[in-house]
DRENNU-798413 format. One record per residue: residue number from 0; x negated, y, z of N, C-alpha, C in turn. Coordinates in steps of 0.1 Angstrom, whole numbers, always signed. Layout:
<sites>
NUM/X/Y/Z/X/Y/Z/X/Y/Z
...
</sites>
This chain:
<sites>
0/-8/-12/+0/+0/+0/+0/-9/+12/+0
1/-5/+22/-8/-13/+35/-8/-5/+45/+0
2/-11/+57/+1/-5/+68/+9/+8/+73/+3
3/+11/+70/-9/+23/+74/-16/+35/+64/-14
4/+33/+53/-7/+43/+44/-5/+46/+35/-16
5/+36/+33/-25/+37/+24/-36/+28/+12/-35
6/+32/+1/-40/+24/-11/-40/+11/-8/-49
7/+0/-14/-45/-13/-11/-52/-12/-14/-66
8/-5/-24/-71/-5/-28/-85/+2/-17/-94
9/+9/-8/-88/+15/+2/-96/+5/+11/-103
10/-8/+11/-98/-18/+20/-104/-20/+15/-119
11/-17/+2/-121/-20/-2/-135/-8/-5/-143
12/+4/+0/-138/+16/-3/-146/+19/+8/-156
13/+18/+6/-168/+20/+16/-178/+35/+18/-179
14/+40/+30/-182/+31/+42/-184/+30/+51/-172
15/+28/+45/-160/+29/+53/-148/+15/+57/-143
16/+4/+52/-148/-9/+55/-142/-12/+69/-142
17/-9/+76/-153/-12/+91/-153/-3/+98/-143
18/+9/+94/-142/+17/+101/-132/+12/+99/-118
19/+6/+88/-115/+0/+85/-102/-12/+94/-100
20/-20/+94/-110/-32/+103/-109/-29/+117/-107
21/-19/+122/-114/-15/+136/-113/-9/+139/-99
22/-2/+130/-93/+4/+132/-80/-7/+133/-70
23/-16/+124/-71/-27/+123/-61/-36/+136/-62
24/-37/+141/-74/-45/+153/-75/-37/+166/-73
25/-24/+165/-70/-16/+176/-68/-12/+184/-80
26/-14/+178/-92/-12/+185/-104/+0/+180/-112
27/+8/+172/-106/+20/+167/-113/+29/+178/-116
28/+37/+176/-127/+47/+187/-131/+56/+190/-119
29/+59/+203/-117/+69/+207/-108/+83/+206/-115
30/+93/+202/-107/+106/+201/-113/+117/+208/-104
31/+113/+218/-97/+123/+224/-88/+133/+232/-95
32/+130/+238/-107/+139/+246/-114/+147/+237/-124
33/+161/+238/-123/+169/+231/-133/+166/+235/-147
34/+166/+225/-156/+164/+228/-170/+177/+233/-177
35/+175/+241/-187/+187/+245/-195/+191/+234/-204
36/+203/+234/-209/+207/+224/-219/+199/+223/-231
37/+193/+233/-235/+184/+233/-247/+171/+226/-244
38/+167/+225/-232/+154/+219/-228/+156/+204/-226
39/+168/+200/-223/+171/+186/-221/+174/+178/-233
40/+169/+166/-234/+172/+158/-246/+187/+154/-246
41/+193/+153/-258/+207/+150/-260/+209/+136/-254
42/+219/+135/-245/+223/+122/-239/+213/+118/-228
43/+203/+126/-225/+193/+121/-215/+199/+121/-201
44/+197/+111/-193/+202/+109/-180/+193/+118/-170
45/+200/+124/-161/+193/+134/-152/+193/+128/-138
46/+182/+128/-131/+181/+122/-118/+175/+133/-108
47/+181/+133/-96/+175/+142/-86/+168/+134/-76
48/+155/+137/-73/+147/+130/-63/+147/+139/-50
49/+152/+133/-40/+153/+140/-27/+143/+132/-17
50/+131/+138/-15/+120/+132/-8/+112/+142/-2
51/+109/+141/+12/+101/+151/+19/+86/+148/+18
52/+82/+137/+13/+68/+134/+10/+65/+140/-4
53/+59/+152/-4/+57/+160/-16/+49/+152/-27
54/+37/+146/-23/+30/+139/-34/+38/+127/-40
55/+46/+120/-32/+54/+109/-37/+65/+115/-46
56/+72/+126/-41/+82/+132/-49/+78/+136/-63
57/+66/+143/-63/+60/+147/-76/+57/+135/-85
58/+51/+125/-79/+48/+113/-86/+61/+107/-93
59/+71/+106/-85/+84/+100/-90/+89/+108/-102
60/+89/+122/-100/+94/+130/-111/+86/+128/-124
61/+73/+128/-122/+64/+127/-134/+66/+113/-141
62/+68/+103/-132/+70/+89/-137/+84/+88/-144
63/+94/+94/-138/+107/+93/-144/+107/+99/-158
64/+100/+110/-160/+99/+116/-173/+92/+107/-183
65/+82/+99/-179/+76/+89/-188/+86/+79/-192
66/+96/+76/-184/+106/+66/-187/+119/+72/-194
67/+117/+85/-198/+127/+91/-207/+139/+96/-199
68/+138/+98/-186/+148/+105/-178/+144/+120/-176
69/+154/+128/-174/+151/+142/-169/+152/+141/-153
70/+143/+148/-147/+142/+147/-132/+139/+160/-126
71/+146/+163/-115/+143/+174/-106/+140/+169/-92
72/+134/+178/-84/+131/+173/-70/+135/+184/-60
73/+137/+179/-48/+139/+188/-36/+134/+180/-24
74/+130/+187/-13/+124/+181/-2/+132/+181/+11
75/+145/+186/+10/+153/+186/+22/+167/+184/+18
76/+175/+179/+28/+189/+176/+25/+198/+188/+22
77/+195/+199/+28/+203/+211/+26/+202/+216/+12
78/+189/+217/+7/+187/+221/-7/+192/+211/-17
79/+192/+198/-13/+198/+187/-22/+212/+190/-24
80/+220/+193/-13/+234/+196/-15/+237/+207/-24
81/+228/+218/-23/+230/+229/-32/+227/+225/-47
82/+217/+218/-49/+213/+214/-63/+224/+204/-69
83/+229/+196/-60/+240/+187/-65/+252/+195/-69
84/+255/+205/-61/+266/+213/-64/+265/+221/-78
85/+252/+225/-80/+250/+233/-92/+246/+225/-104
86/+240/+213/-102/+235/+205/-113/+243/+194/-118
87/+240/+189/-130/+248/+178/-136/+238/+166/-135
88/+240/+158/-124/+231/+147/-122/+239/+134/-123
89/+232/+124/-129/+237/+110/-130/+233/+101/-120
90/+223/+105/-112/+218/+96/-101/+210/+104/-91
91/+210/+99/-78/+202/+105/-68/+192/+94/-62
92/+179/+97/-61/+170/+89/-54/+168/+96/-41
93/+171/+89/-30/+173/+96/-17/+164/+89/-6
94/+156/+97/+0/+149/+93/+13/+158/+96/+24
95/+157/+88/+35/+166/+90/+47/+160/+100/+57
96/+147/+100/+58/+140/+109/+68/+138/+123/+62
97/+149/+131/+62/+148/+144/+56/+150/+155/+66
98/+143/+167/+64/+146/+178/+73/+159/+185/+70
99/+164/+193/+79/+177/+201/+78/+189/+193/+78
100/+191/+185/+67/+202/+175/+67/+196/+162/+64
101/+198/+152/+73/+191/+139/+71/+199/+131/+61
102/+192/+120/+56/+197/+112/+45/+211/+105/+48
103/+213/+100/+60/+225/+94/+63/+237/+104/+63
104/+234/+116/+69/+245/+126/+68/+248/+130/+54
105/+238/+131/+46/+239/+134/+31/+247/+124/+24
106/+244/+111/+27/+251/+100/+21/+266/+100/+24
107/+269/+102/+37/+283/+103/+41/+291/+114/+34
108/+284/+126/+33/+291/+137/+27/+293/+135/+12
109/+283/+129/+5/+284/+126/-9/+295/+115/-11
110/+296/+105/-2/+306/+95/-4/+320/+100/-3
111/+321/+111/+5/+334/+117/+7/+337/+127/-5
112/+327/+135/-9/+330/+146/-18/+325/+143/-33
113/+315/+134/-34/+310/+131/-48/+309/+115/-49
114/+319/+108/-48/+318/+93/-48/+313/+88/-62
115/+315/+96/-72/+311/+92/-86/+296/+92/-88
116/+288/+99/-79/+274/+100/-80/+266/+88/-75
117/+260/+80/-83/+252/+69/-78/+240/+73/-69
118/+238/+66/-58/+227/+69/-49/+219/+57/-47
119/+206/+58/-49/+196/+47/-46/+187/+52/-35
120/+187/+45/-24/+179/+49/-12/+165/+44/-13
121/+155/+53/-11/+141/+49/-11/+136/+53/+3
122/+133/+43/+12/+130/+46/+25/+119/+37/+32
123/+113/+41/+42/+104/+33/+50/+112/+25/+60
124/+124/+27/+62/+132/+20/+72/+135/+6/+67
125/+130/-4/+74/+131/-18/+69/+140/-26/+78
126/+147/-20/+87/+156/-28/+96/+169/-31/+89
127/+174/-43/+91/+187/-47/+85/+198/-37/+88
128/+199/-32/+100/+210/-23/+104/+209/-10/+97
129/+197/-5/+94/+196/+7/+86/+201/+5/+72
130/+197/-6/+66/+202/-9/+52/+217/-11/+52
131/+223/-18/+62/+237/-20/+62/+244/-7/+64
132/+239/+2/+73/+245/+15/+75/+245/+23/+62
133/+234/+24/+55/+233/+31/+42/+243/+26/+32
134/+244/+13/+30/+253/+7/+21/+267/+10/+25
135/+270/+9/+38/+284/+12/+42/+288/+27/+40
136/+277/+35/+40/+280/+50/+38/+281/+54/+23
137/+279/+44/+15/+281/+46/+0/+269/+45/-9
138/+257/+41/-3/+246/+39/-12/+248/+27/-21
139/+244/+29/-34/+245/+18/-44/+234/+8/-43
140/+223/+11/-38/+212/+2/-36/+202/+8/-25
141/+193/-1/-21/+184/+3/-10/+171/-4/-12
142/+160/+4/-13/+147/-1/-16/+137/+4/-6
143/+130/-5/+0/+121/-2/+11/+107/+1/+6
144/+101/+11/+11/+87/+14/+8/+78/+5/+16
145/+67/+0/+10/+62/+4/-4/+70/-4/-14
146/+71/+2/-26/+78/-4/-37/+70/-4/-50
147/+74/-12/-59/+68/-12/-72/+76/-4/-82
148/+70/+4/-90/+77/+12/-100/+85/+4/-110
149/+79/-8/-113/+86/-17/-122/+99/-21/-116
150/+99/-25/-103/+112/-29/-96/+121/-17/-95
151/+116/-5/-92/+124/+7/-91/+131/+10/-104
152/+124/+9/-115/+130/+11/-128/+142/+1/-130
153/+139/-12/-127/+150/-22/-129/+162/-19/-121
154/+160/-14/-108/+171/-11/-99/+179/+1/-104
155/+171/+11/-109/+178/+23/-115/+187/+19/-126
156/+182/+11/-135/+190/+8/-147/+202/-1/-143
157/+200/-10/-133/+211/-19/-128/+222/-10/-122
158/+218/-1/-114/+228/+8/-108/+236/+16/-118
159/+229/+22/-128/+235/+30/-138/+244/+21/-147
160/+240/+8/-149/+249/-1/-157/+262/-4/-149
161/+260/-6/-136/+272/-10/-128/+282/+2/-127
162/+276/+14/-127/+284/+26/-126/+289/+31/-140
163/+285/+24/-151/+290/+27/-164/+283/+39/-171
164/+271/+43/-165/+263/+54/-171/+256/+49/-183
165/+251/+37/-183/+245/+31/-195/+250/+17/-197
166/+250/+13/-210/+254/-1/-213/+242/-10/-214
167/+245/-23/-213/+234/-33/-215/+228/-31/-229
168/+236/-28/-238/+231/-26/-252/+221/-15/-253
169/+222/-5/-244/+213/+6/-245/+199/+2/-240
170/+198/-10/-234/+185/-14/-229/+177/-22/-240
171/+183/-22/-252/+177/-30/-263/+174/-20/-274
172/+163/-23/-281/+161/-16/-294/+158/-27/-304
173/+161/-24/-316/+159/-34/-326/+157/-29/-340
174/+152/-37/-348/+152/-36/-363/+153/-50/-368
175/+156/-52/-381/+158/-65/-386/+147/-75/-382
176/+150/-86/-375/+140/-96/-371/+133/-93/-358
177/+136/-81/-352/+128/-77/-340/+137/-71/-330
178/+138/-76/-318/+147/-71/-308/+139/-70/-295
179/+138/-57/-289/+131/-54/-277/+141/-54/-265
180/+137/-60/-254/+144/-60/-242/+137/-52/-232
181/+141/-40/-228/+134/-31/-219/+132/-37/-205
182/+143/-43/-200/+142/-47/-186/+133/-59/-184
183/+131/-67/-194/+123/-79/-192/+109/-78/-198
184/+106/-66/-205/+93/-64/-211/+90/-75/-221
185/+100/-79/-229/+98/-89/-239/+104/-85/-252
186/+101/-92/-263/+106/-90/-276/+109/-103/-282
187/+120/-103/-290/+123/-115/-298/+120/-112/-313
188/+112/-121/-319/+110/-120/-333/+116/-132/-340
189/+126/-130/-348/+133/-140/-355/+137/-151/-345
190/+142/-147/-333/+147/-156/-323/+136/-162/-314
191/+123/-159/-317/+112/-164/-308/+109/-153/-297
192/+110/-157/-285/+107/-148/-273/+92/-147/-271
193/+88/-134/-270/+74/-131/-268/+73/-121/-256
194/+66/-126/-245/+65/-118/-233/+53/-108/-235
195/+55/-96/-231/+45/-85/-233/+42/-79/-219
196/+30/-73/-218/+27/-65/-206/+34/-52/-208
197/+37/-45/-197/+43/-32/-198/+37/-22/-208
198/+23/-22/-209/+16/-13/-218/+19/-18/-233
199/+18/-31/-235/+20/-36/-248/+35/-33/-253
200/+44/-34/-243/+58/-31/-246/+60/-16/-250
201/+53/-7/-242/+55/+7/-244/+49/+11/-258
202/+38/+4/-262/+32/+7/-275/+42/+3/-286
203/+47/-10/-285/+56/-15/-295/+68/-7/-296
204/+74/-3/-285/+86/+5/-285/+84/+19/-292
205/+72/+25/-289/+69/+38/-295/+68/+36/-311
206/+61/+26/-315/+60/+23/-330/+74/+21/-336
207/+82/+13/-329/+96/+10/-334/+104/+23/-335
208/+103/+32/-325/+111/+45/-326/+107/+53/-338
209/+95/+51/-343/+90/+59/-354/+89/+52/-367
210/+92/+39/-367/+90/+31/-379/+99/+36/-391
211/+94/+35/-403/+81/+29/-407/+69/+40/-408
212/+71/+51/-402/+61/+62/-403/+49/+58/-395
213/+37/+62/-399/+25/+59/-392/+23/+68/-380
214/+17/+64/-369/+14/+71/-357/-1/+72/-355
215/-6/+83/-352/-21/+84/-350/-25/+79/-337
216/-38/+75/-335/-43/+71/-323/-42/+81/-312
217/-44/+94/-316/-43/+105/-306/-29/+106/-301
218/-19/+105/-309/-5/+105/-305/-2/+94/-296
219/-6/+82/-299/-4/+70/-290/-10/+72/-276
220/-22/+77/-276/-29/+80/-263/-21/+90/-255
221/-16/+100/-261/-9/+111/-254/+5/+107/-250
222/+12/+99/-258/+26/+96/-255/+28/+83/-247
223/+19/+73/-249/+20/+61/-242/+12/+60/-230
224/-1/+65/-231/-10/+65/-219/-8/+78/-211
225/-2/+88/-217/+0/+101/-211/-13/+107/-206
226/-24/+106/-214/-36/+113/-212/-41/+118/-225
227/-49/+129/-225/-55/+135/-237/-63/+124/-245
228/-63/+126/-258/-70/+116/-266/-85/+118/-265
229/-92/+107/-263/-106/+106/-262/-112/+98/-274
230/-118/+105/-284/-123/+98/-296/-134/+87/-293
231/-139/+88/-281/-150/+78/-278/-144/+65/-273
232/-131/+64/-270/-126/+51/-265/-118/+44/-277
233/-118/+31/-276/-111/+23/-286/-100/+15/-279
234/-94/+21/-268/-84/+14/-260/-71/+11/-269
235/-68/+21/-278/-56/+19/-286/-58/+7/-295
236/-70/+6/-301/-73/-5/-310/-73/-18/-303
237/-78/-18/-291/-78/-31/-283/-64/-36/-280
238/-55/-26/-276/-41/-30/-273/-34/-34/-286
239/-37/-28/-297/-31/-32/-309/-34/-46/-313
240/-47/-50/-310/-51/-64/-313/-43/-73/-304
241/-41/-70/-291/-33/-78/-282/-19/-80/-288
242/-13/-69/-293/+0/-70/-298/+1/-78/-311
243/-9/-76/-319/-9/-84/-332/-10/-99/-329
244/-19/-102/-319/-21/-117/-316/-7/-123/-311
245/+1/-115/-305/+14/-120/-300/+25/-119/-310
246/+26/-108/-318/+37/-105/-326/+35/-111/-340
247/+23/-110/-346/+21/-114/-360/+14/-127/-360
248/+21/-138/-358/+16/-151/-358/+13/-156/-373
249/+4/-166/-374/+0/-171/-387/+13/-175/-395
250/+13/-170/-407/+24/-174/-416/+36/-165/-416
251/+36/-155/-406/+47/-146/-406/+43/-133/-413
252/+53/-125/-417/+50/-112/-423/+44/-104/-412
253/+33/-96/-416/+27/-88/-406/+35/-75/-404
254/+39/-73/-391/+47/-61/-388/+38/-49/-385
255/+27/-51/-378/+19/-40/-374/+8/-37/-384
256/+9/-25/-391/+0/-22/-401/-10/-11/-397
257/-22/-13/-401/-32/-2/-399/-32/+7/-411
258/-30/+20/-409/-29/+30/-420/-43/+37/-419
259/-51/+34/-429/-65/+39/-429/-65/+54/-428
260/-73/+59/-419/-75/+73/-417/-63/+80/-409
261/-53/+72/-405/-42/+78/-398/-40/+71/-384
262/-37/+58/-385/-34/+51/-372/-27/+38/-375
263/-15/+37/-369/-8/+24/-370/+7/+27/-373
264/+13/+17/-380/+28/+18/-383/+34/+4/-381
265/+47/+4/-378/+55/-8/-377/+63/-9/-390
266/+60/-20/-397/+67/-22/-410/+81/-28/-408
267/+90/-26/-417/+103/-32/-416/+102/-47/-418
268/+108/-55/-410/+107/-70/-412/+115/-74/-424
</sites>
């Protein structure tokens, strides 16, 4: 466990490593100010992080953005109520140990006044009675620190599905012959299941979103790894080889193409 309440292996879970480094260095993006509709992506789900541990809160906001959510943060229950009143949120990530208005009081108030707002509790309280109380007060789920970002993402998506915010179909991306399953980090090629690491999955998903257009190595570094491009590293090429070894088996049409002088592209199957 690190000081941010995350399991150690989260340091290597793409695409969250940059968010973790930013939070530890105090340079993660601030999200206190609500975004205008023109700044938010069309149909993007918006999450409010209510956490008094500032480095952890900033980490979560940065990470949520890498997962294609919009995210704001606040550090006390009183300000959270104000932001909920003014903002259009589809989910709340809520710590229980909050100043001004504590998490259990906030839960009870939301259950009474905003029952349609899903709440996922993130807390260090690991006693059964604390979990039962939070769930009885209206929490949709309860996750004890330290937690894995991979597990947190799965729980966020599960809560949103149960509440009807997203459909199971929205967790899949496809093109003819290729079907990506976000929750399981796997892909089906012509019915054959292929398990991927989170980084490999993020790369393939990014190529699929832009297929059949080529994507440069610099863009892949900046969008998938969330770090500035370093021409001295071949990490993109290394991971592309990993993907090809899994996706493009002998005898099958090659889906991942190298575009000389540009980068990589995903061909239509």
